[in-house]
C-alpha positions as CSV (number, residue, x, y, z in Angstrom):
1,M,-24.6,-11.8,1.9
2,T,-25.2,-9.1,-0.8
3,R,-22.7,-6.9,-2.5
4,N,-24.1,-4.0,-0.8
5,Q,-23.9,-5.6,2.7
6,A,-20.3,-6.7,2.0
7,T,-19.3,-3.2,0.8
8,K,-20.7,-1.7,4.0
9,L,-18.8,-4.1,6.1
10,I,-15.4,-3.3,4.2
11,E,-16.1,0.5,4.5
12,T,-16.4,-0.1,8.1
13,Y,-13.1,-1.9,8.1
14,G,-11.5,0.9,6.3
15,Q,-13.0,3.5,8.5
16,A,-11.8,1.6,11.7
17,W,-8.2,1.4,10.2
18,M,-8.3,5.2,9.2
19,Q,-9.6,6.0,12.6
20,R,-7.3,3.4,14.4
21,D,-10.2,2.1,16.2
22,A,-9.7,-1.3,17.5
23,E,-13.3,-1.7,18.9
24,L,-14.9,-0.7,15.4
25,I,-12.8,-3.1,13.9
26,L,-14.4,-5.8,15.9
27,S,-17.8,-4.8,14.7
28,V,-17.4,-6.3,11.4
29,F,-16.2,-9.7,12.7
30,T,-17.9,-12.6,14.5
31,P,-16.7,-13.3,18.1
32,E,-14.6,-16.5,16.8
33,A,-13.2,-15.0,13.6
34,T,-9.8,-15.7,12.3
35,Y,-7.5,-13.1,10.7
36,F,-4.5,-14.0,8.7
37,D,-1.9,-11.7,7.8
38,P,1.0,-13.3,5.7
39,A,3.6,-11.4,7.7
40,E,2.2,-12.2,11.2
41,G,0.3,-15.6,10.6
42,V,-3.1,-16.2,12.1
43,V,-4.9,-14.6,15.2
44,R,-8.0,-15.9,16.5
45,G,-11.2,-14.3,17.8
46,H,-12.1,-10.7,19.2
47,A,-9.2,-10.7,21.6
48,G,-6.6,-11.9,19.1
49,I,-7.8,-9.4,16.5
50,K,-7.9,-6.6,18.9
51,K,-4.4,-7.3,20.2
52,Y,-3.2,-7.6,16.4
53,W,-4.8,-4.1,15.7
54,E,-3.4,-2.4,18.9
55,D,0.1,-3.9,18.2
56,K,0.0,-3.0,14.4
57,V,-2.1,-0.2,13.7
58,L,-2.6,1.9,17.1
59,D,1.0,1.4,18.1
60,S,2.8,1.9,14.8
61,Q,0.7,3.6,12.0
62,K,-0.7,7.0,11.4
63,D,-1.9,9.1,8.6
64,I,-3.8,6.1,7.2
65,E,-5.7,6.4,4.0
66,F,-8.0,3.5,2.5
67,K,-9.7,3.3,-0.7
68,L,-11.9,0.5,-1.6
69,L,-11.5,-0.5,-5.3
70,N,-13.6,-3.5,-6.1
71,V,-16.0,-6.1,-4.0
72,W,-16.9,-9.6,-5.2
73,V,-19.5,-11.9,-3.4
74,D,-20.1,-15.5,-3.9
75,N,-22.5,-16.8,-1.2
76,D,-20.5,-16.8,2.0
77,T,-17.2,-15.6,0.4
78,V,-16.3,-12.0,-0.2
79,I,-13.2,-10.7,-2.0
80,A,-12.2,-7.2,-1.9
81,E,-9.5,-5.1,-3.2
82,W,-8.2,-1.8,-2.0
83,N,-5.2,0.6,-1.8
84,A,-4.0,1.9,1.5
85,S,-1.2,4.2,2.7
86,F,0.1,5.2,6.0
87,I,3.1,6.1,7.9
88,D,4.9,3.3,9.9
89,T,6.0,5.4,12.9
90,E,8.3,2.4,14.0
91,R,10.4,2.4,10.9
92,Q,9.9,5.9,9.7
93,L,8.6,4.5,6.5
94,H,5.7,5.7,3.9
95,I,3.9,2.4,2.9
96,D,1.7,2.2,-0.2
97,M,-0.1,-0.9,-0.1
98,T,-2.3,-2.7,-2.7
99,E,-4.3,-5.6,-1.1
100,V,-6.7,-8.4,-1.9
101,A,-8.5,-9.8,1.1
102,I,-10.8,-12.8,1.1
103,F,-13.4,-12.9,3.8
104,G,-15.7,-15.7,5.1
105,V,-19.0,-14.8,6.0
106,T,-21.2,-16.0,9.2
107,D,-24.4,-14.5,10.2
108,D,-23.8,-11.1,8.2
109,K,-20.3,-10.7,9.7
110,F,-16.8,-11.7,8.6
111,S,-15.9,-14.9,10.1
112,S,-12.3,-15.1,8.6
113,L,-10.1,-12.7,6.8
114,R,-7.0,-13.7,4.6
115,E,-5.1,-10.8,3.3
116,Y,-2.4,-10.7,0.6
117,Y,-0.8,-7.4,-0.3
118,R,2.2,-5.9,-2.0
119,S,3.8,-2.9,-0.4
120,V,6.0,-0.1,-1.6
121,K,8.2,1.4,1.3
122,T,9.8,4.9,1.2
123,Q,11.6,7.0,3.8
124,V,9.6,9.5,5.3
């Protein structure tokens, strides 16, 4: 995968997050992809990723902003760094997040995601 291809996929990921679009997020992942969030564990496949996004994003986040900072590519591995912020509607918190995500690549899509982040939470 080229850096340009990776950047486009990650920008689509960010767009899906900001638009809270579970179908769009699936467009960047292979059907059997794995998705690891250290707070939630691993989900598998499109069905698992969609449910995760419905539960975590659609049901409890709004006013989402996403800014891609860096992208590195090494054959079938992509590493991305971004900043994101959103309102956690369940806990009434403003979340500012810095994240590093490590993606595996198969057939020009992401076959795995491991995300690691630091969050600063403030009352809304």
